[in-house]
PDB file of N, CA, C and O in Angstrom:
ATOM      1  N   MET A   1      56.889 -80.363 -12.099  1.00  0.00           N
ATOM      2  CA  MET A   1      58.249 -80.347 -12.617  1.00  0.00           C
ATOM      3  C   MET A   1      59.168 -79.666 -11.615  1.00  0.00           C
ATOM      4  O   MET A   1      58.827 -78.631 -11.042  1.00  0.00           O
ATOM      5  N   ILE A   2      60.324 -80.253 -11.414  1.00  0.00           N
ATOM      6  CA  ILE A   2      61.304 -79.666 -10.510  1.00  0.00           C
ATOM      7  C   ILE A   2      62.226 -78.766 -11.318  1.00  0.00           C
ATOM      8  O   ILE A   2      62.770 -79.175 -12.343  1.00  0.00           O
ATOM      9  N   THR A   3      62.394 -77.544 -10.849  1.00  0.00           N
ATOM     10  CA  THR A   3      63.270 -76.595 -11.528  1.00  0.00           C
ATOM     11  C   THR A   3      64.463 -76.291 -10.636  1.00  0.00           C
ATOM     12  O   THR A   3      64.511 -76.709  -9.479  1.00  0.00           O
ATOM     13  N   ALA A   4      65.411 -75.570 -11.179  1.00  0.00           N
ATOM     14  CA  ALA A   4      66.599 -75.207 -10.401  1.00  0.00           C
ATOM     15  C   ALA A   4      66.216 -74.414  -9.160  1.00  0.00           C
ATOM     16  O   ALA A   4      66.884 -74.510  -8.131  1.00  0.00           O
ATOM     17  N   ALA A   5      65.155 -73.638  -9.249  1.00  0.00           N
ATOM     18  CA  ALA A   5      64.725 -72.828  -8.111  1.00  0.00           C
ATOM     19  C   ALA A   5      64.162 -73.684  -6.982  1.00  0.00           C
ATOM     20  O   ALA A   5      64.168 -73.258  -5.827  1.00  0.00           O
ATOM     21  N   THR A   6      63.676 -74.880  -7.292  1.00  0.00           N
ATOM     22  CA  THR A   6      63.090 -75.732  -6.260  1.00  0.00           C
ATOM     23  C   THR A   6      64.075 -76.757  -5.716  1.00  0.00           C
ATOM     24  O   THR A   6      63.717 -77.551  -4.846  1.00  0.00           O
ATOM     25  N   ARG A   7      65.289 -76.754  -6.206  1.00  0.00           N
ATOM     26  CA  ARG A   7      66.296 -77.678  -5.717  1.00  0.00           C
ATOM     27  C   ARG A   7      66.742 -77.281  -4.320  1.00  0.00           C
ATOM     28  O   ARG A   7      66.774 -76.097  -3.983  1.00  0.00           O
ATOM     29  N   HIS A   8      67.082 -78.260  -3.520  1.00  0.00           N
ATOM     30  CA  HIS A   8      67.524 -78.053  -2.142  1.00  0.00           C
ATOM     31  C   HIS A   8      69.022 -78.291  -2.074  1.00  0.00           C
ATOM     32  O   HIS A   8      69.555 -79.122  -2.809  1.00  0.00           O
ATOM     33  N   ASP A   9      69.703 -77.570  -1.201  1.00  0.00           N
ATOM     34  CA  ASP A   9      71.156 -77.727  -1.060  1.00  0.00           C
ATOM     35  C   ASP A   9      71.560 -79.145  -0.675  1.00  0.00           C
ATOM     36  O   ASP A   9      72.682 -79.564  -0.960  1.00  0.00           O
ATOM     37  N   ASP A  10      70.665 -79.889  -0.032  1.00  0.00           N
ATOM     38  CA  ASP A  10      70.970 -81.261   0.368  1.00  0.00           C
ATOM     39  C   ASP A  10      70.673 -82.293  -0.718  1.00  0.00           C
ATOM     40  O   ASP A  10      70.934 -83.481  -0.527  1.00  0.00           O
ATOM     41  N   ASP A  11      70.127 -81.850  -1.867  1.00  0.00           N
ATOM     42  CA  ASP A  11      69.941 -82.778  -2.983  1.00  0.00           C
ATOM     43  C   ASP A  11      71.310 -83.301  -3.398  1.00  0.00           C
ATOM     44  O   ASP A  11      72.332 -82.672  -3.123  1.00  0.00           O
ATOM     45  N   ILE A  12      71.325 -84.436  -4.050  1.00  0.00           N
ATOM     46  CA  ILE A  12      72.572 -85.131  -4.362  1.00  0.00           C
ATOM     47  C   ILE A  12      72.846 -85.112  -5.868  1.00  0.00           C
ATOM     48  O   ILE A  12      71.979 -85.443  -6.677  1.00  0.00           O
ATOM     49  N   ALA A  13      74.065 -84.720  -6.221  1.00  0.00           N
ATOM     50  CA  ALA A  13      74.539 -84.807  -7.598  1.00  0.00           C
ATOM     51  C   ALA A  13      75.294 -86.119  -7.728  1.00  0.00           C
ATOM     52  O   ALA A  13      76.190 -86.407  -6.934  1.00  0.00           O
ATOM     53  N   VAL A  14      74.931 -86.922  -8.737  1.00  0.00           N
ATOM     54  CA  VAL A  14      75.578 -88.216  -8.957  1.00  0.00           C
ATOM     55  C   VAL A  14      76.150 -88.242 -10.370  1.00  0.00           C
ATOM     56  O   VAL A  14      75.443 -87.991 -11.346  1.00  0.00           O
ATOM     57  N   TRP A  15      77.433 -88.546 -10.461  1.00  0.00           N
ATOM     58  CA  TRP A  15      78.100 -88.651 -11.752  1.00  0.00           C
ATOM     59  C   TRP A  15      78.047 -90.094 -12.244  1.00  0.00           C
ATOM     60  O   TRP A  15      77.783 -91.010 -11.466  1.00  0.00           O
ATOM     61  N   ALA A  16      78.295 -90.291 -13.515  1.00  0.00           N
ATOM     62  CA  ALA A  16      78.222 -91.613 -14.140  1.00  0.00           C
ATOM     63  C   ALA A  16      79.207 -92.610 -13.526  1.00  0.00           C
ATOM     64  O   ALA A  16      78.961 -93.816 -13.551  1.00  0.00           O
ATOM     65  N   ASP A  17      80.320 -92.115 -12.974  1.00  0.00           N
ATOM     66  CA  ASP A  17      81.305 -93.024 -12.379  1.00  0.00           C
ATOM     67  C   ASP A  17      80.965 -93.409 -10.939  1.00  0.00           C
ATOM     68  O   ASP A  17      81.721 -94.132 -10.291  1.00  0.00           O
ATOM     69  N   GLY A  18      79.818 -92.919 -10.440  1.00  0.00           N
ATOM     70  CA  GLY A  18      79.385 -93.254  -9.086  1.00  0.00           C
ATOM     71  C   GLY A  18      79.769 -92.225  -8.041  1.00  0.00           C
ATOM     72  O   GLY A  18      79.325 -92.314  -6.896  1.00  0.00           O
ATOM     73  N   ALA A  19      80.581 -91.256  -8.413  1.00  0.00           N
ATOM     74  CA  ALA A  19      80.918 -90.185  -7.477  1.00  0.00           C
ATOM     75  C   ALA A  19      79.666 -89.383  -7.176  1.00  0.00           C
ATOM     76  O   ALA A  19      78.764 -89.288  -8.009  1.00  0.00           O
ATOM     77  N   TRP A  20      79.614 -88.803  -5.971  1.00  0.00           N
ATOM     78  CA  TRP A  20      78.446 -88.013  -5.621  1.00  0.00           C
ATOM     79  C   TRP A  20      78.835 -86.918  -4.638  1.00  0.00           C
ATOM     80  O   TRP A  20      79.865 -86.996  -3.968  1.00  0.00           O
ATOM     81  N   ALA A  21      77.988 -85.897  -4.567  1.00  0.00           N
ATOM     82  CA  ALA A  21      78.194 -84.779  -3.652  1.00  0.00           C
ATOM     83  C   ALA A  21      76.860 -84.088  -3.438  1.00  0.00           C
ATOM     84  O   ALA A  21      75.927 -84.239  -4.228  1.00  0.00           O
ATOM     85  N   THR A  22      76.787 -83.325  -2.354  1.00  0.00           N
ATOM     86  CA  THR A  22      75.571 -82.532  -2.179  1.00  0.00           C
ATOM     87  C   THR A  22      75.567 -81.406  -3.206  1.00  0.00           C
ATOM     88  O   THR A  22      76.619 -80.961  -3.665  1.00  0.00           O
ATOM     89  N   LEU A  23      74.397 -80.965  -3.550  1.00  0.00           N
ATOM     90  CA  LEU A  23      74.275 -79.872  -4.511  1.00  0.00           C
ATOM     91  C   LEU A  23      74.905 -78.604  -3.953  1.00  0.00           C
ATOM     92  O   LEU A  23      75.431 -77.788  -4.710  1.00  0.00           O
ATOM     93  N   ASP A  24      74.858 -78.432  -2.647  1.00  0.00           N
ATOM     94  CA  ASP A  24      75.494 -77.284  -2.003  1.00  0.00           C
ATOM     95  C   ASP A  24      76.996 -77.278  -2.277  1.00  0.00           C
ATOM     96  O   ASP A  24      77.562 -76.232  -2.595  1.00  0.00           O
ATOM     97  N   ASP A  25      77.647 -78.438  -2.156  1.00  0.00           N
ATOM     98  CA  ASP A  25      79.083 -78.528  -2.427  1.00  0.00           C
ATOM     99  C   ASP A  25      79.391 -78.256  -3.896  1.00  0.00           C
ATOM    100  O   ASP A  25      80.395 -77.621  -4.220  1.00  0.00           O
ATOM    101  N   VAL A  26      78.526 -78.740  -4.778  1.00  0.00           N
ATOM    102  CA  VAL A  26      78.726 -78.495  -6.211  1.00  0.00           C
ATOM    103  C   VAL A  26      78.591 -77.009  -6.504  1.00  0.00           C
ATOM    104  O   VAL A  26      79.413 -76.433  -7.215  1.00  0.00           O
ATOM    105  N   ARG A  27      77.553 -76.391  -5.954  1.00  0.00           N
ATOM    106  CA  ARG A  27      77.330 -74.949  -6.169  1.00  0.00           C
ATOM    107  C   ARG A  27      78.459 -74.107  -5.597  1.00  0.00           C
ATOM    108  O   ARG A  27      78.761 -73.032  -6.117  1.00  0.00           O
ATOM    109  N   ALA A  28      79.082 -74.589  -4.532  1.00  0.00           N
ATOM    110  CA  ALA A  28      80.181 -73.854  -3.898  1.00  0.00           C
ATOM    111  C   ALA A  28      81.486 -73.986  -4.682  1.00  0.00           C
ATOM    112  O   ALA A  28      82.483 -73.357  -4.327  1.00  0.00           O
ATOM    113  N   GLY A  29      81.492 -74.794  -5.742  1.00  0.00           N
ATOM    114  CA  GLY A  29      82.672 -74.942  -6.579  1.00  0.00           C
ATOM    115  C   GLY A  29      83.634 -76.014  -6.118  1.00  0.00           C
ATOM    116  O   GLY A  29      84.732 -76.135  -6.661  1.00  0.00           O
ATOM    117  N   GLU A  30      83.237 -76.804  -5.114  1.00  0.00           N
ATOM    118  CA  GLU A  30      84.140 -77.820  -4.592  1.00  0.00           C
ATOM    119  C   GLU A  30      84.334 -78.999  -5.545  1.00  0.00           C
ATOM    120  O   GLU A  30      85.229 -79.820  -5.345  1.00  0.00           O
ATOM    121  N   PHE A  31      83.500 -79.080  -6.574  1.00  0.00           N
ATOM    122  CA  PHE A  31      83.609 -80.166  -7.546  1.00  0.00           C
ATOM    123  C   PHE A  31      83.719 -79.615  -8.961  1.00  0.00           C
ATOM    124  O   PHE A  31      83.277 -80.250  -9.919  1.00  0.00           O
ATOM    125  N   ASP A  32      84.308 -78.437  -9.086  1.00  0.00           N
ATOM    126  CA  ASP A  32      84.418 -77.827 -10.410  1.00  0.00           C
ATOM    127  C   ASP A  32      85.384 -78.568 -11.319  1.00  0.00           C
ATOM    128  O   ASP A  32      85.412 -78.326 -12.526  1.00  0.00           O
ATOM    129  N   TRP A  33      86.170 -79.463 -10.753  1.00  0.00           N
ATOM    130  CA  TRP A  33      87.084 -80.281 -11.551  1.00  0.00           C
ATOM    131  C   TRP A  33      86.364 -81.481 -12.170  1.00  0.00           C
ATOM    132  O   TRP A  33      86.896 -82.145 -13.060  1.00  0.00           O
ATOM    133  N   MET A  34      85.132 -81.751 -11.679  1.00  0.00           N
ATOM    134  CA  MET A  34      84.322 -82.847 -12.230  1.00  0.00           C
ATOM    135  C   MET A  34      83.505 -82.335 -13.410  1.00  0.00           C
ATOM    136  O   MET A  34      83.332 -81.129 -13.582  1.00  0.00           O
ATOM    137  N   SER A  35      83.017 -83.242 -14.198  1.00  0.00           N
ATOM    138  CA  SER A  35      82.150 -82.916 -15.325  1.00  0.00           C
ATOM    139  C   SER A  35      80.875 -82.254 -14.817  1.00  0.00           C
ATOM    140  O   SER A  35      80.444 -82.496 -13.690  1.00  0.00           O
ATOM    141  N   ASP A  36      80.283 -81.427 -15.651  1.00  0.00           N
ATOM    142  CA  ASP A  36      78.994 -80.838 -15.279  1.00  0.00           C
ATOM    143  C   ASP A  36      77.840 -81.727 -15.759  1.00  0.00           C
ATOM    144  O   ASP A  36      76.684 -81.305 -15.771  1.00  0.00           O
ATOM    145  N   ASP A  37      78.166 -82.944 -16.147  1.00  0.00           N
ATOM    146  CA  ASP A  37      77.167 -83.920 -16.602  1.00  0.00           C
ATOM    147  C   ASP A  37      76.841 -84.872 -15.451  1.00  0.00           C
ATOM    148  O   ASP A  37      77.387 -85.971 -15.361  1.00  0.00           O
ATOM    149  N   TYR A  38      75.944 -84.428 -14.579  1.00  0.00           N
ATOM    150  CA  TYR A  38      75.546 -85.237 -13.439  1.00  0.00           C
ATOM    151  C   TYR A  38      74.027 -85.213 -13.300  1.00  0.00           C
ATOM    152  O   TYR A  38      73.348 -84.338 -13.836  1.00  0.00           O
ATOM    153  N   GLU A  39      73.524 -86.184 -12.577  1.00  0.00           N
ATOM    154  CA  GLU A  39      72.089 -86.274 -12.305  1.00  0.00           C
ATOM    155  C   GLU A  39      71.840 -85.743 -10.903  1.00  0.00           C
ATOM    156  O   GLU A  39      72.602 -86.033  -9.981  1.00  0.00           O
ATOM    157  N   ILE A  40      70.787 -84.973 -10.741  1.00  0.00           N
ATOM    158  CA  ILE A  40      70.427 -84.472  -9.417  1.00  0.00           C
ATOM    159  C   ILE A  40      69.265 -85.296  -8.887  1.00  0.00           C
ATOM    160  O   ILE A  40      68.231 -85.434  -9.540  1.00  0.00           O
ATOM    161  N   ILE A  41      69.456 -85.839  -7.693  1.00  0.00           N
ATOM    162  CA  ILE A  41      68.437 -86.671  -7.054  1.00  0.00           C
ATOM    163  C   ILE A  41      68.024 -85.987  -5.757  1.00  0.00           C
ATOM    164  O   ILE A  41      68.872 -85.555  -4.977  1.00  0.00           O
ATOM    165  N   SER A  42      66.741 -85.894  -5.536  1.00  0.00           N
ATOM    166  CA  SER A  42      66.221 -85.260  -4.328  1.00  0.00           C
ATOM    167  C   SER A  42      66.748 -85.960  -3.086  1.00  0.00           C
ATOM    168  O   SER A  42      66.832 -87.187  -3.044  1.00  0.00           O
ATOM    169  N   HIS A  43      67.097 -85.189  -2.092  1.00  0.00           N
ATOM    170  CA  HIS A  43      67.559 -85.770  -0.822  1.00  0.00           C
ATOM    171  C   HIS A  43      66.432 -86.524  -0.120  1.00  0.00           C
ATOM    172  O   HIS A  43      66.689 -87.285   0.814  1.00  0.00           O
ATOM    173  N   LEU A  44      65.203 -86.326  -0.552  1.00  0.00           N
ATOM    174  CA  LEU A  44      64.053 -87.023   0.025  1.00  0.00           C
ATOM    175  C   LEU A  44      63.800 -88.381  -0.626  1.00  0.00           C
ATOM    176  O   LEU A  44      63.029 -89.183  -0.100  1.00  0.00           O
ATOM    177  N   ASP A  45      64.442 -88.646  -1.764  1.00  0.00           N
ATOM    178  CA  ASP A  45      64.246 -89.898  -2.498  1.00  0.00           C
ATOM    179  C   ASP A  45      65.201 -90.967  -1.954  1.00  0.00           C
ATOM    180  O   ASP A  45      66.122 -91.407  -2.642  1.00  0.00           O
ATOM    181  N   THR A  46      64.959 -91.369  -0.709  1.00  0.00           N
ATOM    182  CA  THR A  46      65.886 -92.294  -0.049  1.00  0.00           C
ATOM    183  C   THR A  46      65.955 -93.653  -0.729  1.00  0.00           C
ATOM    184  O   THR A  46      67.013 -94.283  -0.734  1.00  0.00           O
ATOM    185  N   ASP A  47      64.849 -94.118  -1.302  1.00  0.00           N
ATOM    186  CA  ASP A  47      64.895 -95.413  -2.008  1.00  0.00           C
ATOM    187  C   ASP A  47      65.909 -95.376  -3.142  1.00  0.00           C
ATOM    188  O   ASP A  47      66.697 -96.307  -3.305  1.00  0.00           O
ATOM    189  N   ARG A  48      65.890 -94.327  -3.907  1.00  0.00           N
ATOM    190  CA  ARG A  48      66.821 -94.188  -5.033  1.00  0.00           C
ATOM    191  C   ARG A  48      68.253 -94.026  -4.542  1.00  0.00           C
ATOM    192  O   ARG A  48      69.179 -94.607  -5.110  1.00  0.00           O
ATOM    193  N   LEU A  49      68.434 -93.238  -3.488  1.00  0.00           N
ATOM    194  CA  LEU A  49      69.775 -93.015  -2.948  1.00  0.00           C
ATOM    195  C   LEU A  49      70.348 -94.289  -2.339  1.00  0.00           C
ATOM    196  O   LEU A  49      71.549 -94.542  -2.444  1.00  0.00           O
ATOM    197  N   ILE A  50      69.501 -95.089  -1.705  1.00  0.00           N
ATOM    198  CA  ILE A  50      69.945 -96.382  -1.176  1.00  0.00           C
ATOM    199  C   ILE A  50      70.361 -97.294  -2.321  1.00  0.00           C
ATOM    200  O   ILE A  50      71.395 -97.958  -2.243  1.00  0.00           O
ATOM    201  N   ALA A  51      69.560 -97.329  -3.383  1.00  0.00           N
ATOM    202  CA  ALA A  51      69.857 -98.185  -4.538  1.00  0.00           C
ATOM    203  C   ALA A  51      71.190 -97.805  -5.184  1.00  0.00           C
ATOM    204  O   ALA A  51      71.896 -98.670  -5.704  1.00  0.00           O
ATOM    205  N   LEU A  52      71.532 -96.531  -5.154  1.00  0.00           N
ATOM    206  CA  LEU A  52      72.787 -96.061  -5.737  1.00  0.00           C
ATOM    207  C   LEU A  52      73.965 -96.193  -4.773  1.00  0.00           C
ATOM    208  O   LEU A  52      75.111 -95.961  -5.157  1.00  0.00           O
ATOM    209  N   GLY A  53      73.688 -96.565  -3.526  1.00  0.00           N
ATOM    210  CA  GLY A  53      74.750 -96.699  -2.544  1.00  0.00           C
ATOM    211  C   GLY A  53      75.192 -95.386  -1.931  1.00  0.00           C
ATOM    212  O   GLY A  53      76.253 -95.311  -1.311  1.00  0.00           O
ATOM    213  N   VAL A  54      74.390 -94.357  -2.101  1.00  0.00           N
ATOM    214  CA  VAL A  54      74.731 -93.030  -1.582  1.00  0.00           C
ATOM    215  C   VAL A  54      74.232 -92.866  -0.145  1.00  0.00           C
ATOM    216  O   VAL A  54      74.862 -92.181   0.660  1.00  0.00           O
ATOM    217  N   TYR A  55      73.131 -93.478   0.162  1.00  0.00           N
ATOM    218  CA  TYR A  55      72.483 -93.329   1.474  1.00  0.00           C
ATOM    219  C   TYR A  55      72.514 -94.657   2.202  1.00  0.00           C
ATOM    220  O   TYR A  55      72.142 -95.689   1.642  1.00  0.00           O
ATOM    221  N   ASP A  56      72.950 -94.635   3.430  1.00  0.00           N
ATOM    222  CA  ASP A  56      73.012 -95.842   4.242  1.00  0.00           C
ATOM    223  C   ASP A  56      71.796 -95.873   5.166  1.00  0.00           C
ATOM    224  O   ASP A  56      71.700 -95.069   6.094  1.00  0.00           O
ATOM    225  N   ALA A  57      70.884 -96.782   4.919  1.00  0.00           N
ATOM    226  CA  ALA A  57      69.666 -96.862   5.705  1.00  0.00           C
ATOM    227  C   ALA A  57      69.930 -97.361   7.111  1.00  0.00           C
ATOM    228  O   ALA A  57      69.108 -97.159   8.004  1.00  0.00           O
ATOM    229  N   ASP A  58      71.068 -98.011   7.322  1.00  0.00           N
ATOM    230  CA  ASP A  58      71.402 -98.551   8.636  1.00  0.00           C
ATOM    231  C   ASP A  58      72.816 -98.101   9.015  1.00  0.00           C
ATOM    232  O   ASP A  58      73.767 -98.877   8.910  1.00  0.00           O
ATOM    233  N   PRO A  59      72.951 -96.841   9.458  1.00  0.00           N
ATOM    234  CA  PRO A  59      74.294 -96.310   9.735  1.00  0.00           C
ATOM    235  C   PRO A  59      74.963 -96.923  10.943  1.00  0.00           C
ATOM    236  O   PRO A  59      76.153 -96.698  11.165  1.00  0.00           O
ATOM    237  N   GLY A  60      74.222 -97.701  11.740  1.00  0.00           N
ATOM    238  CA  GLY A  60      74.779 -98.275  12.965  1.00  0.00           C
ATOM    239  C   GLY A  60      75.673 -99.391  12.708  1.00  0.00           C
ATOM    240  O   GLY A  60      76.217 -99.974  13.645  1.00  0.00           O
TER     241      GLY A  60
END
């Protein structure tokens, strides 16, 4: 089970409207105007991040 203590700053918070940010930015208060109802996805789960359009597998 992943707990808050095992989360990484590079993990991604994704809101229902498709907005996203790194967990570090959320923790720093840069998204305090957004809802606190978001899903946290591991920065290592590239398949999921690609499917959500958050990660570009071909940045070139």
